[in-house]
Every structure is written in C-alpha cells, then in structure tokens.
C-alpha positions in Angstrom: 0.0 0.0 0.0 2.8 2.4 0.8 4.1 2.2 -2.8 0.6 2.9 -4.1 0.3 6.0 -2.0 3.7 7.2 -3.1 2.7 6.6 -6.8 -0.4 8.7 -6.3 1.6 11.4 -4.6 4.0 11.6 -7.5 1.0 12.2 -9.8 -0.6 14.8 -7.5 2.2 16.8 -6.0 1.9 19.5 -8.6 -1.8 19.9 -7.6 -0.8 20.3 -4.0 1.8 22.8 -4.8 -0.7 24.8 -6.9 -3.4 24.9 -4.3 -0.8 25.4 -1.5 -2.1 22.6 0.8 -2.4 18.8 1.0 -6.2 18.1 0.7 -8.2 16.1 3.1 -8.7 13.2 0.7 -4.9 12.6 0.5 -4.5 13.1 4.3 -7.1 10.2 4.5 -4.7 8.2 2.4 -1.9 9.0 4.9 -4.2 7.8 7.6 -4.5 4.5 5.8 -0.7 4.1 6.1 -0.9 4.6 9.9 0.7 8.0 9.9 -1.9 9.5 12.2 -2.0 6.7 14.7 1.7 6.4 14.9 1.8 8.5 18.1 -1.6 7.8 19.5 -1.4 5.9 22.8 -2.0 2.2 22.5 -4.4 2.7 25.4 -6.7 4.5 22.9 -6.3 2.1 20.0 -3.1 3.7 18.5 -0.1 2.0 17.0 2.7 4.0 18.5 5.8 3.4 16.3 9.5 3.5 17.3 10.8 6.9 16.3 13.2 5.5 13.7 10.3 3.6 12.0 8.2 6.7 11.8 11.1 8.9 10.6 11.9 6.4 7.8 8.3 6.7 6.6 8.4 10.5 6.6 11.7 10.4 4.7 10.3 8.1 2.1 7.3 10.4 1.6 9.5 13.4 1.4 11.6 11.9 -1.4 8.5 12.2 -3.5 7.2 15.5 -2.2 8.7 17.5 0.7 5.5 19.4 1.4 3.5 16.2 1.9 6.3 14.8 4.0 6.2 17.9 6.2 2.4 17.6 6.7 2.7 13.9 7.4 5.5 14.5 9.9 3.0 16.1 12.2 1.5 12.7 12.8 4.1 12.7 15.5 2.6 15.7 17.2 0.2 13.6 19.2 3.1 13.0 21.6 2.4 16.6 22.7 -1.2 15.8 23.4 -0.2 13.0 25.7 0.2 15.8 28.3 -3.6 16.4 28.3 -5.7 14.8 31.0 -6.6 11.2 30.4 -10.3 12.0 30.3 -9.6 14.7 27.6 -7.7 12.2 25.5 -10.4 9.6 25.9 -12.8 12.1 24.4 -10.4 13.1 21.7 -10.0 9.5 20.5 -13.5 8.3 21.0 -14.1 8.1 17.2 -10.8 6.3 16.5 -7.1 6.7 16.9 -6.4 8.5 13.5 -6.5 12.1 14.7 -4.9 14.9 12.7 -3.6 17.8 14.9 -2.2 21.0 13.5 -1.0 24.0 15.4 -0.2 27.7 15.0 1.7 28.2 18.2 3.5 31.5 17.7 3.4 34.3 18.4 2.2 33.2 21.9 -0.9 35.3 22.7 -2.2 36.3 26.1 -5.5 34.6 27.2 -7.9 35.8 29.9 -8.4 33.3 32.7 -12.0 32.3 33.3 -13.7 30.0 35.8 -13.6 27.1 33.3 -10.3 27.9 31.5 -9.2 30.7 29.2 -10.8 33.2 26.9 -8.7 32.9 23.7 -8.2 35.7 21.1 -5.4 36.1 18.6 -3.7 35.5 15.3 -1.0 32.8 14.9 1.4 31.8 12.1 2.6 28.6 10.4 -0.2 26.2 11.0 1.1 23.5 8.7 -1.6 21.0 7.5 -4.4 23.0 9.2 -6.9 22.6 6.3 -7.3 18.9 6.9 -6.9 18.9 10.7 -9.3 17.3 13.1 -8.1 19.5 15.9 -6.2 22.8 16.0 -3.8 24.2 18.6 -2.9 27.8 19.3 -0.2 29.1 21.7 -1.3 31.1 24.8 0.6 32.6 27.7 1.4 30.6 30.8 0.3 31.2 34.4 1.1 29.9 37.9 -0.3 26.4 37.1 2.2 26.1 34.2 5.1 27.7 36.0 4.9 30.5 33.5 5.5 28.1 30.5 3.3 28.8 27.5 0.3 26.5 26.9 -1.4 25.2 23.8 -5.1 25.5 23.6 -6.9 22.8 21.6 -10.0 23.7 19.6 -12.2 22.1 17.0 -11.8 23.6 13.5 -15.2 25.2 13.4 -14.0 27.6 16.2 -11.0 28.8 14.2 -10.6 30.9 11.1 -8.0 29.9 8.6 -6.3 32.8 6.7 -4.9 31.5 3.5 -1.9 33.7 3.1 0.9 31.1 2.5 2.9 32.3 -0.5 6.5 30.9 -0.3 9.2 29.4 -2.5 9.8 26.3 -0.3 7.3 23.8 1.1 4.6 25.6 -0.8 2.1 22.7 -0.5 2.2 22.5 3.3 -0.8 24.8 3.8 1.0 26.6 6.6 -1.7 29.2 6.9 -2.5 31.6 9.7 -5.1 30.8 12.4 -7.4 33.4 14.0 -9.5 32.8 17.1 -12.0 35.3 18.4 -13.5 35.2 21.9 -13.5 31.4 22.3 -13.5 30.0 25.9 -11.3 26.9 26.0 -11.7 24.7 29.1 -8.5 24.2 31.1 -8.5 20.5 30.5 -8.2 21.2 26.8 -4.8 23.0 27.2 -1.4 21.5 27.7 2.3 22.5 28.1 4.2 21.5 24.9 6.8 19.0 26.0 5.0 18.8 29.4 4.8 15.7 31.5 2.7 13.1 29.8 -0.3 11.5 31.6 0.1 8.3 29.6 3.0 6.0 30.6 4.0 4.3 27.4 7.5 4.1 25.9 7.0 6.7 23.1 5.9 9.3 25.6 9.2 8.9 27.5 11.2 9.8 24.4 12.2 13.5 24.4 9.2 15.2 22.8 10.9 18.4 21.6 13.8 16.4 20.2 11.3 14.2 18.3 9.6 17.4 17.0 12.9 18.5 15.5 13.7 15.1 14.1 10.5 14.7 12.1 11.3 18.0 10.3 15.0 17.4 9.7 14.2 14.1 8.0 12.0 15.9 5.5 15.1 17.7 4.4 16.9 14.5 4.0 14.2 13.1 1.8 14.3 16.2 -0.4 18.1 16.0 -0.7 17.8 12.3 -1.7 15.4 13.3 -4.4 17.8 16.0 -5.7 20.7 13.5 -5.7 18.7 10.9 -7.5 17.8 13.5 -10.1 21.4 14.7 -10.5 22.7 11.2 -10.9 20.0 10.2 -13.4 20.4 13.2 -15.7 24.1 13.6 -15.4 24.9 11.0 -17.9 22.5 12.4 -20.5 22.7 16.1 -20.2 24.8 18.1 -22.6 24.9 21.9 -22.5 24.0 24.1 -25.4 27.7 25.1 -25.8 28.7 21.6 -26.9 30.6 21.0 -23.7 31.0 17.4 -22.4 28.0 15.8 -20.7 27.8 16.5 -17.0 28.9 13.0 -16.1 32.0 13.5 -18.3 33.1 16.5 -16.2 35.4 15.6 -13.3 34.1 18.3 -11.1 30.5 17.0 -11.5 31.5 13.4 -10.7 33.5 14.5 -7.6 30.7 16.8 -6.3 28.1 14.1 -6.7 30.3 11.7 -4.7 31.0 14.3 -2.0 27.3 15.0 -1.8 26.5 11.3 -1.4 29.1 11.0 1.4 27.8 14.1 3.2 24.2 13.1 3.1 24.7 9.5 4.0 27.0 10.3 6.9 24.7 12.9 8.4 21.7 10.5 8.0 23.6 7.6 9.5 24.5 9.6 12.6 20.9 10.9 12.9 19.5 7.4 12.9 22.3 6.1 15.1 21.5 8.5 18.0 17.8 7.9 17.5 18.3 4.2 18.0 20.4 4.7 21.0 17.9 7.0 22.7 15.1 4.6 22.0 17.0 1.7 23.4 17.5 3.8 26.6 13.8 4.4 26.8 12.9 0.7 26.3 15.4 -0.2 29.1 13.3 2.0 31.4 16.0 4.6 31.8 15.6 8.4 31.2 17.2 9.9 28.2 20.1 12.0 29.5 20.7 15.7 28.7 23.8 14.6 26.7 21.8 12.1 24.6 19.1 14.8 24.1 21.8 17.2 22.9 23.0 14.6 20.4 19.4 14.2 19.1 19.0 18.0 18.7 22.5 18.4 17.2 22.1 15.5 14.7 18.8 16.9 13.6 20.2 20.4 13.0 23.2 18.9 11.2 21.0 16.8 8.9 18.8 19.8 8.0 21.9 21.9 7.2 23.6 19.2 5.3 20.5 18.4 3.3 20.1 22.0 2.3 23.8 22.3 1.4 23.7 19.2 -0.7 20.9 20.5 -2.9 22.6 23.9 -3.2 25.8 22.3 -4.4 23.9 20.2 -6.9 22.3 23.4 -8.3 25.8 25.0 -8.6 27.3 22.2 -10.7 24.2 21.6 -13.0 24.8 24.5 -15.4 22.1 26.8 -16.5 19.3 24.3 -16.5 18.2 24.9 -12.9 17.7 28.6 -13.4 14.3 27.8 -15.0 11.4 27.9 -12.6 10.0 24.5 -13.6 13.3 22.7 -13.2 13.1 20.0 -10.5 16.1 21.3 -8.6 14.4 24.7 -8.2 11.5 23.2 -6.3 13.9 21.0 -4.3 16.2 23.9 -3.5 13.3 25.9 -1.9 12.0 22.8 0.0 15.4 21.9 1.4 15.9 25.4 2.7 12.8 25.3 5.0 13.9 22.7 7.6 17.2 24.4 8.1 15.4 27.7 8.7 13.0 26.3 11.3 13.5 27.5 14.9 14.0 23.9 16.1 16.9 23.4 13.6 18.6 26.7 13.2 22.2 27.7 14.0 21.3 28.4 17.7 20.9 24.6 18.2 24.7 24.2 17.7 25.3 26.7 20.5 22.9 24.9 22.9 24.1 21.5 22.1 27.7 22.6 22.6 26.9 24.1 25.9 25.1 20.9 27.1 28.0 18.7 25.9 30.4 20.8 28.1 28.2 20.6 31.1 26.5 24.0 30.8 22.8 24.8 30.6 21.3 25.0 27.0 21.3 28.5 25.6 18.0 28.2 23.8 14.5 27.8 25.4 12.7 24.6 24.6 15.9 22.7 24.0 14.8 19.9 26.4 
C-alpha cells in the first residue's frame, strides 16, 4: 500500500503545490498508512511506532514530495497531546485513533483566565496542515499552574478561522496558513504545556518530545536532498549543455561533487538514525534519556537539516544553466530543502545549545529539552 500511495503522490504533488495545501482526501490516504495513529497511545487504540520507523516513513514520503512529508511529519505531534488529562484524551480518540492535529503556536498570545479555563483571542502563524486537521492548537501565555510556561489551547476547526496567506518558495504545498480565534472559551482540560509531563505511561511518551519534533522536520530535508541527488545522478549521464561542452557526467568536477554530496548526506543521515536508536533503546530499558543524549538528538537533527540544504545547493551550482528555469526539479527541491534548516527547532542556535550541554552547561535556547 505504501508504494501505491507514493505513486499517487507523484501524480498529484503539482496539484498540492498549486493549491498550497495537501487536501483532506490525501490526508485520509496517509491515515490508511498509519501516519496519524503512529503517536496515538495504545491505550486509545493507537499503534505508536518506534521513532526510527516513523522517521523512515516520513523520509520516504519526502523523497516524492517535501510538502506532503512535512504535513505527514505532524503525525508525531500527538506525543504533545499525551500531556492532556486522560479524560480529555479519551474524548479526543472516541471516534478512533487516527487524529490529525495542527498548530499555529506562535506568536504566543495572552489569554484571559475564566472560571472554566481561558478566553482565547489572537492571530497565529505557520499552522502546517491545518486545512485537513481534526483538531487545531494555538499558543497562549502561561500562568502559575504552568510555572509560566506557554500553553497550547486545543480547539475544533469550526472555532478557528484559517487565513490562506501562504505564499512561499519552499514547502509551498504545506498549507502553513494563519489561524485566527475570536472570543472562544477553552476549558482548562483542553490545554497543555508543549513538552510537558505526559499523563500516559507508554515508551513513546518517555522519548524526548521536543527532540522528536525537531527530528521529524529534519528528516523531511533528508528526503528532499535524496530526491535531488537521484535527479542529478540520473540526468548527469544524459545532459549536454548548449555550448557543446561534455556531458555533465563526463566532467570531473561534477562526478567529484556528486560523490561528495552522497558522502555528506549518507554520513549525516547515519549519525541521525544512530543516535535515534540509542535514545530509543534507553527508553525501552526503562531509563531516562540523558541531557547529553538529548543534545546529540538535537545536534544530529540540525546537522542533517543543514547538510541536506547544502547538498541541494551544491547540486544546483554544478548543474549548469538548467536549474535557473522555474519549472526545473532542482528549483523546487532547493526551496524545499531550505525550509527545515530555517526552522526554529533546527537553526544555528541549536549548535550553541548542544555545545553548551555537551560541556556541562545549561542550554542557551529555550525549549531545548
């Protein structure tokens, strides 16, 4: 079935790019693959997957289309919702374990406390996959009960306005539209602290939630870079420039750069999956993931995102004038590869935080652990 879904995606990715979002009917196809039950608690009928298994699925989707891989990656976001009260989760999963959650969490907006919870108003950015979501989250300020940490308020889609202002050069099909909420009271039990202590005790919810959130995005970049390399290697032997110069594959610099790009991507990817497996084995052994191990997860993710983007950029540089045309495959892949690297979870500040932790100092970025 996975191959059938990927074949359909290959036929429809242009449609998704044009309309700027992955439609509900294809999200339903992703549900059939188990993407949206992969982080649902087994207690509620889910099939929580080991992180490496889920990451591999997202990478395979992203090779075909980065935007769809990005949207599918948020199948992991239900690990956040494991911090909701058990009764709330039981309600959330009462119609089945395949729940699509999307969030526009920033900028965090103040919310007025009420007797039941919070009166929510505001405008939030970057709600990837919101058009086909079953539940939407928005970021609100913290209070004494959250030790000042921001909360996420969970709402049904009919209480949220989607502003379709997503006009970008990378990950255009993610539908990362804005969310607007006006005077909606959200019960306290439908709010949670992102990365907060889970109320469900299953292995996946003992894996570092914020590290996992960075990993699922980084691996999208890896899939995009793999697609770019596959393209460059396939066309290299057959492409001849208009000047009559040798075919790309007959040029030593092209061959050497392809080899170097393969080595860079495969090395970064191997380390990424290595530290993922190590952390998961720690969880399965019943031990907490250490600060150092968490730092390696965050660092490997940032490194994979940066390496993936660099690989695609280098391939564009060596491919002559062909990639300057807007419809050239490498143009789309170049924009898509840039997005993970630019994400707050994967930016250059992650290197500083990881380096600090590895030397026994506190992380320098909020939300690192």
